[in-house]
C-alpha positions in Angstrom: -17.7 12.0 0.1 -15.7 13.2 -2.9 -12.5 15.0 -3.2 -10.6 16.0 -6.4 -7.2 17.0 -7.8 -6.4 19.2 -10.9 -3.2 19.1 -12.7 -3.0 22.2 -15.0 -0.8 23.3 -17.9 0.5 20.0 -18.6 2.9 20.2 -21.6 1.3 17.1 -23.4 -1.5 17.0 -26.0 -4.9 16.1 -24.6 -5.2 13.3 -27.1 -2.1 11.6 -25.5 -3.3 12.0 -22.0 -6.9 10.7 -22.6 -5.4 7.4 -23.7 -4.4 6.7 -20.2 -7.2 8.4 -18.4 -9.7 6.2 -20.2 -8.1 3.2 -18.8 -8.4 4.1 -15.2 -12.0 5.7 -15.1 -14.3 4.0 -12.7 -11.5 1.8 -11.4 -10.2 1.4 -7.8 -7.1 3.2 -6.7 -5.1 0.0 -6.5 -6.2 -1.1 -10.0 -5.4 2.4 -11.5 -1.9 2.5 -9.9 -1.2 -0.9 -11.2 -2.4 0.0 -14.6 -0.4 3.1 -14.9 2.7 1.5 -13.5 2.8 -0.9 -16.3 3.3 2.0 -18.9 6.8 3.5 -18.8 5.8 6.9 -20.7 6.0 10.3 -19.3 2.3 10.7 -20.0 1.3 7.9 -17.8 3.7 9.4 -15.0 1.6 12.7 -15.3 -1.6 10.9 -14.8 -0.3 8.9 -11.9 0.9 12.0 -10.4 -2.4 13.7 -10.5 -4.1 10.4 -9.2 -1.6 10.2 -6.1 -2.5 14.0 -5.5 -6.3 13.2 -5.4 -5.7 10.3 -3.0 -3.5 12.5 -0.7 -6.1 15.1 -0.6 -8.8 12.5 0.2 -6.7 11.0 3.0 -5.2 14.2 4.7 -8.2 16.7 4.2 -11.1 14.4 4.7 -9.7 11.3 6.7 -10.9 9.0 4.0 -9.3 5.4 3.7 -7.2 5.1 0.5 -8.1 1.5 0.2 -11.9 2.1 -0.1 -11.6 4.8 -2.9 -12.6 4.6 -6.5 -12.1 7.1 -9.4 -15.7 8.4 -9.8 -14.7 11.1 -12.5 -11.6 11.7 -14.6 -11.4 14.1 -17.7 -8.8 15.7 -19.7 -9.4 19.3 -21.1 -7.6 21.3 -23.5 -5.3 24.0 -22.3 -3.7 27.1 -24.0 -2.2 26.3 -27.4 1.1 28.2 -27.7 1.9 29.2 -31.3 5.5 28.5 -32.4 7.6 28.9 -35.7 9.5 26.1 -37.4 12.1 27.3 -39.9 11.5 26.2 -43.5 13.5 26.6 -46.9 14.1 29.8 -48.4 13.8 31.9 -45.2 10.1 31.0 -44.5 8.6 29.8 -41.5 5.6 27.5 -40.7 3.5 27.9 -37.6 2.7 25.0 -35.3 1.1 24.9 -31.8 2.5 23.5 -28.6 -0.5 22.0 -26.8 -1.1 21.9 -23.2 -3.8 20.0 -21.0 -5.6 20.1 -17.7 -6.3 16.8 -15.9 -9.1 16.6 -13.3 -9.5 13.4 -11.3 -12.2 13.1 -8.6 -12.0 10.1 -6.1 -14.9 9.1 -3.8 -15.9 6.4 -1.4 -17.3 3.2 -2.8 -20.4 3.6 -0.6 -21.5 7.0 -2.0 -20.3 6.0 -5.6 -22.8 3.2 -5.7 -25.9 5.4 -4.4 
């Protein structure tokens, strides 16, 4: 059985988040938590938060054992790009974009993942 968690509108660029999501894809929950726990960046904390949410959904909604779960699917998608202005010389302004992301993590039983 599979269950998932989606963290939307994360105020980080997808490129930064994908760096950490790629490390935990197809790993067990214990390995993923240990891997993300090593990094002290706020980006790794956001991914760990979404992972813990997916595990809690599996444990509370479907009575799955957290020790037997693996990450079967993990992806980072683009969110909305918010345009902002940065002041420049001579009263001008440059436009830049504040990027957002959506993290989707799906965890499943090891038995069904191997089938």
